[in-house]
Every structure is written in C-alpha cells, then in structure tokens.
C-alpha positions in Angstrom: 49.6 -19.8 -13.4 52.0 -19.5 -10.5 54.7 -16.9 -10.9 57.7 -19.3 -10.5 56.3 -21.8 -12.9 55.5 -19.1 -15.5 59.1 -17.9 -15.5 60.3 -21.4 -15.9 57.9 -21.9 -18.8 59.1 -18.7 -20.4 62.8 -19.6 -20.1 62.2 -23.0 -21.7 60.1 -21.5 -24.5 62.7 -18.8 -25.3 65.5 -21.4 -25.2 63.6 -23.6 -27.6 62.9 -20.7 -29.9 66.5 -19.7 -30.0 67.7 -23.2 -30.8 65.3 -23.6 -33.8 65.7 -20.0 -35.0 69.4 -20.1 -35.7 70.4 -19.5 -39.4 73.4 -18.5 -41.4 73.5 -14.7 -42.2 73.9 -14.3 -45.9 76.4 -11.4 -45.5 78.6 -12.5 -42.5 78.3 -16.2 -43.1 77.9 -16.7 -39.3 75.1 -18.6 -37.7 72.9 -16.4 -35.6 69.5 -16.2 -34.1 66.9 -15.4 -36.7 63.5 -14.5 -35.6 62.3 -13.2 -39.0 61.9 -15.5 -42.0 62.2 -14.2 -45.6 58.5 -14.5 -46.0 58.0 -12.3 -42.8 60.5 -9.7 -44.1 58.6 -9.5 -47.4 55.3 -9.2 -45.5 56.6 -6.4 -43.4 57.7 -4.5 -46.5 54.3 -5.0 -48.1 52.5 -3.8 -45.0 54.8 -0.8 -44.4 54.9 0.5 -48.0 51.4 2.0 -48.0 52.1 3.9 -44.8 55.4 5.3 -46.2 53.7 6.5 -49.3 50.7 7.9 -47.4 53.1 9.8 -45.1 55.6 11.1 -47.6 54.0 10.8 -51.1 55.8 9.8 -54.3 57.8 12.2 -56.4 56.8 12.0 -60.1 59.9 12.0 -62.2 59.9 9.2 -64.8 63.6 9.6 -65.9 64.9 9.6 -62.3 62.7 6.7 -61.4 63.9 4.7 -64.4 67.5 5.4 -63.5 66.9 4.3 -59.9 65.2 1.1 -61.0 68.0 0.3 -63.5 70.8 0.7 -60.9 68.8 -0.9 -58.1 68.2 -4.0 -60.1 71.8 -4.2 -61.3 73.0 -3.9 -57.7 70.4 -6.4 -56.4 71.8 -9.0 -58.8 75.3 -8.7 -57.3 74.1 -8.6 -53.7 74.1 -11.4 -51.1 70.3 -11.8 -51.5 69.5 -11.5 -55.3 66.2 -13.4 -55.0 64.3 -10.8 -53.0 61.6 -8.8 -54.8 63.4 -5.5 -54.7 61.4 -2.3 -55.3 62.8 1.3 -55.5 60.9 4.5 -54.9 61.5 8.3 -54.8 59.5 9.9 -52.1 58.4 13.5 -52.1 60.3 15.0 -49.2 63.0 17.8 -49.2 64.8 16.1 -46.3 68.2 14.6 -47.2 67.4 10.9 -46.4 67.4 7.4 -47.7 66.0 4.3 -46.0 65.1 0.7 -46.5 62.4 -1.6 -45.2 62.7 -5.4 -45.0 61.7 -7.4 -48.0 63.5 -5.3 -50.6 61.8 -1.8 -50.3 64.3 1.0 -50.8 63.4 4.7 -50.7 65.3 7.9 -51.6 63.9 11.3 -51.0 64.1 14.0 -53.7 66.1 15.9 -51.2 69.0 13.4 -51.2 68.8 13.1 -55.0 69.3 16.9 -55.3 72.4 16.7 -53.2 74.2 13.9 -55.0 76.7 15.3 -57.5 77.4 12.2 -59.6 76.2 8.6 -60.2 78.9 7.1 -58.0 77.6 9.0 -54.9 74.1 7.8 -55.7 75.3 4.2 -56.2 77.2 4.2 -52.9 74.2 5.2 -50.8 72.0 2.8 -52.8 74.4 0.0 -51.9 74.3 1.1 -48.3 70.5 0.8 -48.1 70.4 -2.5 -50.0 73.0 -3.7 -47.5 70.6 -3.1 -44.6 68.2 -5.5 -46.3 70.8 -8.2 -47.3 72.4 -8.2 -43.9 69.0 -8.7 -42.2 69.5 -5.7 -39.9 65.8 -5.5 -39.1 65.8 -9.1 -38.0 69.0 -8.7 -36.0 67.5 -5.6 -34.3 64.4 -7.6 -33.5 66.5 -10.3 -31.9 68.5 -7.8 -29.7 65.3 -6.2 -28.5 63.1 -9.2 -28.2 62.0 -8.7 -24.6 61.1 -5.0 -25.1 59.1 -5.9 -28.2 60.4 -2.9 -30.2 60.0 -3.4 -34.0 62.6 -1.5 -36.0 62.0 -1.6 -39.7 64.2 0.9 -41.4 67.8 2.3 -41.8 68.4 5.8 -42.8 71.4 7.7 -43.9 69.7 10.6 -42.2 66.4 10.5 -40.3 63.7 13.0 -39.4 64.7 15.2 -36.5 63.8 13.8 -33.1 62.8 16.4 -30.5 62.7 14.4 -27.3 60.7 11.5 -26.0 57.5 13.5 -25.9 57.1 13.7 -29.6 58.2 10.1 -30.1 55.4 9.0 -27.9 52.8 10.7 -30.0 54.5 9.5 -33.2 54.1 6.0 -32.0 50.4 6.7 -31.3 50.1 8.0 -34.8 51.7 4.9 -36.3 54.8 6.6 -37.7 57.9 4.5 -38.5 61.0 4.3 -36.4 64.1 4.3 -38.6 67.0 3.3 -36.4 69.9 0.9 -36.6 73.0 0.5 -34.4 76.3 2.0 -35.3 77.6 -1.5 -36.1 74.8 -2.0 -38.6 75.5 1.4 -40.2 79.2 0.6 -40.5 78.4 -2.8 -42.0 76.1 -1.2 -44.5 78.9 1.2 -45.4 81.1 -1.8 -46.2 78.4 -3.2 -48.4 77.8 0.1 -50.1 81.4 0.1 -51.2 81.3 -3.5 -52.3 78.0 -3.4 -54.2 78.6 0.0 -55.9 82.1 -1.1 -57.0 80.7 -4.4 -58.4 78.5 -2.5 -60.8 81.4 -0.3 -61.9 81.3 2.9 -59.7 84.1 4.6 -57.8 83.1 4.1 -54.2 85.5 6.9 -53.0 82.7 9.2 -54.1 80.4 7.7 -51.5 83.0 8.9 -48.9 82.8 12.4 -50.4 79.1 12.4 -49.9 79.6 12.0 -46.2 81.4 15.3 -46.4 78.2 16.8 -47.7 76.2 15.2 -44.9 78.6 16.6 -42.3 78.1 20.1 -43.7 74.3 19.6 -43.7 74.3 18.4 -40.1 76.4 21.5 -39.1 73.9 23.8 -40.8 71.3 23.4 -38.1 68.0 25.3 -37.6 66.7 24.7 -41.1 64.8 21.9 -42.9 67.8 19.6 -42.4 67.5 16.8 -39.9 70.1 16.1 -37.2 71.9 12.8 -37.2 70.4 10.2 -34.9 72.7 8.9 -32.2 72.8 5.5 -33.8 74.6 6.8 -36.8 78.5 7.2 -36.8 79.9 10.6 -37.2 79.8 11.5 -41.0 83.4 12.9 -40.8 84.6 9.5 -39.5 82.6 7.8 -42.2 84.3 10.0 -44.9 87.7 8.7 -43.8 86.7 5.1 -43.3 84.8 4.8 -46.6 87.7 6.3 -48.5 90.0 3.6 -47.1 87.5 0.8 -47.8 87.2 2.0 -51.4 91.0 2.3 -51.8 91.4 -1.3 -50.4 88.7 -2.7 -52.7 90.2 -1.1 -55.8 93.7 -2.3 -54.9 92.4 -5.9 -54.8 90.1 -5.5 -57.8 91.8 -3.3 -60.4 89.3 -1.9 -62.9 88.1 1.4 -64.5 85.6 2.7 -62.0 83.2 5.4 -63.1 82.0 8.6 -61.6 79.7 10.0 -64.3 79.2 13.5 -63.0 77.8 15.3 -66.0 75.3 12.5 -66.8 73.9 12.7 -63.2 73.8 16.5 -63.2 71.7 16.5 -66.4 69.4 13.9 -64.9 68.4 16.0 -61.9 68.1 19.3 -63.8 64.8 20.8 -62.7 64.3 18.7 -59.6 62.2 20.3 -56.9 64.2 21.8 -54.0 63.0 22.5 -50.5 59.4 22.5 -49.4 56.6 22.0 -52.0 54.5 25.1 -51.5 51.4 23.1 -52.6 51.9 21.0 -49.5 52.4 24.0 -47.2 55.4 26.1 -46.2 56.7 28.1 -43.2 57.5 31.8 -43.7 57.8 34.7 -41.3 56.5 32.8 -38.3 53.5 31.2 -40.1 52.6 27.9 -41.7 50.7 28.5 -45.0 48.8 25.8 -47.0 47.8 27.2 -50.4 45.9 24.2 -51.6 43.9 23.8 -48.4 43.7 27.5 -47.9 44.5 27.9 -44.2 47.3 29.3 -42.0 48.4 29.3 -38.4 51.4 30.7 -36.5 54.6 28.8 -35.7 56.0 29.8 -32.3 59.3 31.8 -32.3 62.4 29.6 -32.6 60.4 26.4 -33.0 61.7 23.9 -35.6 59.3 22.3 -38.1 58.9 19.4 -40.5 56.3 19.1 -43.1 55.0 16.1 -45.1 51.9 15.3 -47.3 50.1 13.8 -44.3 51.1 16.0 -41.4 52.9 19.0 -40.1 55.1 18.8 -37.0 56.8 21.6 -35.0 58.6 21.6 -31.7 60.5 23.7 -29.3 64.3 23.3 -29.4 64.4 22.0 -25.9 62.1 19.1 -26.8 59.7 19.9 -24.0 56.7 20.7 -26.2 55.6 20.0 -29.7 52.5 20.3 -32.0 51.3 18.1 -34.8 48.6 18.9 -37.4 46.8 16.0 -39.2 43.5 15.3 -40.8 41.0 13.8 -38.4 38.8 10.8 -39.2 35.1 11.4 -39.1 32.3 13.3 -40.7 31.4 15.4 -37.6 33.4 16.8 -34.7 31.8 14.3 -32.3 32.7 11.4 -34.5 36.3 12.7 -35.0 36.7 13.1 -31.2 35.5 9.5 -30.6 37.8 8.1 -33.2 40.7 10.1 -31.8 40.2 8.9 -28.3 40.0 5.3 -29.4 42.9 5.3 -31.8 45.4 7.1 -29.5 44.2 5.4 -26.3 43.4 8.7 -24.7 42.1 9.3 -21.2 40.0 12.5 -21.6 40.3 15.0 -18.7 38.4 17.9 -20.2 36.4 18.5 -23.4 34.0 21.0 -24.9 32.8 22.7 -28.1 33.9 26.2 -29.2 34.4 28.3 -32.3 37.7 29.3 -33.9 37.5 32.3 -36.3 34.0 31.3 -37.4 34.9 27.5 -37.6 33.2 25.0 -35.4 35.7 23.3 -33.1 36.1 20.8 -30.3 38.7 20.9 -27.6 40.0 17.9 -25.6 42.6 17.8 -22.8 43.8 14.2 -22.3 46.6 11.9 -21.4 47.8 9.0 -23.5 47.4 5.8 -21.6 50.4 3.5 -21.2 50.3 0.6 -23.6 50.4 -2.8 -22.0 52.2 -5.6 -23.8 50.6 -9.0 -24.0 51.7 -11.1 -21.1 53.1 -8.2 -19.1 51.7 -6.9 -15.8 50.3 -3.4 -15.8 53.0 -0.9 -14.7 52.2 2.3 -12.9 52.9 5.3 -15.1 54.9 8.2 -13.5 52.5 11.1 -13.5 55.3 13.6 -14.1 56.4 12.0 -17.3 53.0 11.0 -18.6 52.2 12.5 -22.0 49.5 15.1 -21.8 47.8 16.3 -25.0 45.7 19.4 -25.8 43.8 18.7 -29.1 41.8 21.2 -31.1 39.5 19.6 -33.7 38.6 22.3 -36.3 36.0 21.9 -39.0 37.0 23.9 -42.0 36.2 23.6 -45.7 34.6 20.2 -45.6 37.4 18.7 -43.6 38.2 18.2 -39.9 41.8 19.0 -38.8 43.3 17.8 -35.5 45.9 20.1 -34.0 47.7 18.4 -31.1 49.8 20.2 -28.5 51.8 17.8 -26.4 54.1 17.9 -23.4 54.7 15.9 -20.3 52.3 16.4 -17.4 55.0 18.4 -15.6 55.5 20.8 -18.6 51.9 20.9 -20.0 50.6 23.9 -18.1 53.6 26.0 -19.0 53.1 25.0 -22.7 49.4 25.2 -22.9 49.3 29.0 -23.6 51.5 28.5 -26.6 49.3 25.6 -27.8 46.1 27.7 -27.4 47.6 30.7 -29.2 48.5 28.6 -32.2 45.1 26.8 -32.3 43.0 29.9 -31.9 44.8 31.6 -34.8 44.0 28.9 -37.3 42.2 30.8 -40.0 41.5 31.0 -43.8 44.3 32.0 -46.2 43.5 34.5 -49.0 46.9 36.3 -49.6 47.5 35.8 -53.4 51.3 35.8 -52.9 51.0 32.7 -50.6 48.3 31.1 -52.7 50.2 31.3 -56.0 53.7 30.5 -54.6 55.8 28.4 -56.9 58.4 25.8 -55.8 62.1 26.3 -56.0 64.1 24.0 -58.2 67.6 22.9 -58.8 68.7 24.1 -62.3 72.0 22.8 -63.8 73.9 25.6 -65.6 77.2 25.8 -67.4 79.8 28.0 -65.8 80.3 31.0 -68.1 83.8 31.7 -66.8 86.8 30.5 -64.8 86.7 31.6 -61.2 85.8 30.7 -57.6 82.5 28.9 -57.0 81.2 32.1 -55.4 82.1 34.2 -58.5 80.5 31.6 -60.9 77.2 31.2 -59.1 76.9 35.0 -58.5 77.4 35.5 -62.3 74.6 33.0 -62.8 72.3 35.2 -60.7 72.4 33.4 -57.3 72.0 35.8 -54.4 75.1 36.2 -52.2 73.2 35.0 -49.1 72.6 31.6 -50.7 76.2 30.8 -51.8 77.0 28.6 -48.8 73.7 26.7 -49.3 74.5 26.2 -53.0 78.0 25.2 -52.1 76.7 22.3 -49.9 74.4 21.4 -52.8 77.3 21.2 -55.2 79.8 19.7 -52.8 82.0 22.7 -53.1 83.4 25.5 -50.9 82.9 29.1 -51.9 86.5 29.6 -52.8 86.9 26.4 -54.8 88.1 26.9 -58.3 85.6 26.2 -61.1 86.6 26.2 -64.8 84.5 27.5 -67.7 82.1 24.9 -69.0 81.7 23.1 -65.7 78.2 22.1 -64.8 77.0 23.6 -61.5 73.7 23.6 -59.6 71.8 26.8 -58.8 68.6 27.3 -56.9 65.7 29.3 -58.5 62.0 29.4 -59.1 
C-alpha cells in the first residue's frame, strides 16, 4: 500500500472509531471516547487475576477477608457501577499498596492492612480503588495512549519501586503489571473514596489522615517501602485536600459517621509484618531462602523487593539491576531455549559452567526491540539497548534464572557485580536462617498514661524501632497515650 494512501486510510479509520466509541462516563456524566466495553473490562480482570496471584500470592486470613468482602460489597452497591462482578483479595506482600484492575478486581496487600488504624481509613482507600474502576480510568488511559499501544490496567495508592527504565524493560519482558494512572485520575479517585466511604457510614476525614502515614512512609526511604510514582499527587497535599472534601461532604450530608478504631485494631491483631521468611529475606548483605535452601549476596547499598514469584534488587542510581526467577524447563538447555524465545533475546555469548557444585549455563544477550503490528522497524540505539547477563543454575530439582541487566553502555561496568552475585549462589544450612519466624503486629493495651515512646517501651519494643512503630500506629513518639488505649507493637 502506498504511504500516502495508508495514512489517509488510518485517519479515516481512527475517526470512524472515535465517532462510534463515544459513551457517557458513569461518574462524570460526560460523553467521552470509550475504547473498552464493560465486557472487555471484565475480560481484562479475569485474564490479569491469575498473574497477580502468581506474582504476589494470597494472604490467608479468613476474618480479614470476610471483612473486606462485606465492606467491598456494601460500597459496590452505592457506587456508580453497582452491576460489575466485584471481587476483593488480600495479597501476601509487605509493601504498603492497594490497586484495582478493570472489571471489579480490587487488591489490598497485608502491608497496607497492617498500617490502617481504623475501619474508616480502610474504607476510604477501598473507595479510592473502586473509584478507579467505576470512573473507567483504565479505558481512559487506553484512549489517551492509543497510538503508543500502552495498556495500563491498575491504579495503586503506592506502587512497587521503579529503579529506572532498565528494570522496566525486563519487567515488561517478564510480563509484570504496570500500575500507573495520571494525577487527575488519582485525584478523581480520592473524591470517590470520600463519597463511597461516607455513603456506607464512615468518617472520610480518616482517609486524609492515612495520607499522613503514607507521607511518613515515603520519607523513610531505603527500606522495604516503595517510593511514590510520579503520577501520584504528593501525599501531604492529598491529606489537606481529602480533609476538605470530607468536611464539605459532611456539611451537605449531616449524619453520625463512624471511625471504629478498636474494632479494626482487634481485627488485625497477629497480622504478618514485613517479609515472610519462608519466601526469603535479606539480612547482612545476603538474600536467604529457607524453604528453597539457598543464599546469594546482595550488593552493598542495593535496594531489593521480594515476592513469591521473584526477587528483584537494583543499584540506587538505576543503572543496573538483578532479578531471580524460576526458569521453565527440565534441563539447562531447555531452560535456555525457553528463555531466549520468551524474552526475545539476541544471544551474544553462551556456555556451560559449574557454580559451587551446581550445573549452570551462562548467556550474555540483548533484548530485541518489540515491533508493534503495522509499525515500521525502528533502529535501536546501541547505547541504550538492554543487555542481560543470565546465569541458569540447576539446584535441588529446580532451575533458577538469575538475570543481571544494564544498558549496553553500562553493562561492562556492572558485569563484575553480576558475576560476583551469581557465582556465590550456594546452599543454605544455617539453622538460624532456616528456622526464622515471621514478625507480626500484635495489638496490646497501654498499661499506663504516657508518651507513645514510653508506652511501647514499657510493652517491650526496642528503642530503635519506636519511629517505625509510630508510623504503624499513626502516632509521633511524643504523642500522649492514655491507659487502656490499644496500640500496635512488632514482635515475633
């Protein structure tokens, strides 16, 4: 087809599509371009859910799950789209996060549940996530990014830490989810969070208070707490704005709005806190996995993130990263072939070796640029092309893939670090690491009047964890606590 006639055809086709795809948004009431039907939204949710669960796992707490189902269904009934088949899940991650997928799928991490201090905070964030679904934010994001063919399917209060475009490229190759929305979408969902939580009887001012907790978490960097993505408004600004929204709503709709602090505190008593040692943990510069019985070093000052399906770590400058996953295949050769095919790799070097007595296969490769249907092949800049060093290691009836990645320009400087990590993959036999128990949040009754610091110290919390516990409780160290008040402490 001639180039000029093709462009004319494309313009006519897109114009026709936009004319027929206009629909009224259920939240705003405005007519807008809609490139995703309700059936398509539901299909996306159904297709995405298994990947979410495989990546993060479900957290088994029947009381908490029943509570989330009850409040979610009540809120769905008062939402702008009550007929969607909503489903609610608690995922097994310590990260403070909540996100939604089109079609009615809503996920809270156990990490965010541990940081709520009353039912009203929970309800506000739940309304925020349902708001992403009712306002069709995924469909509107698809519309705005039609020509770049970027599918955005989630909206998080917080999202896993992003360490540069290098790791994003491999994440796309590994099929992970991109959980981004615009600032306007986030603000609109804050409005809906206030509205929906208020309609089921909760004081939405508490939702604003939770943004104060998020701000403190974002300022406490360098731990297992993710940074805010650039698409999210500043949590301090959201604190002020949500408080005003709640005040305005309550002035127009006078009622007795509930907080229910003690009820929620008792509900989360005993919830797991931080990393689940059974899934692996980082300590003193090493990643240990007790159940799978292996260990390997984590480079100094690198940040890490763990999940049931993979372990990621990256330099703070974002120029290099490593990811550990299970490889597909019953042999090293089969695993290598599957990897090259699935990640569209152009292999530069490869060879077999042994790592601490374990058979291994090493590949140096580049990820080939993906060509969208109907697009001409573009030349990839060799300096920014993603280069990957992969060590496939056969250990205890499984094959692990340890990827080191950087741009072509930075790969040689990073390769020594990648190699040092991979070549120190070895068996784990230390009883202290193998038998490590998870930390949990326990709800205790304050034995005395005093400052928060004095109360939790009297309850046995070490002095170096008072600030951490203060964030968990939404309190400052010098805040006054009265005798009999329920407080959260961290212990094994």
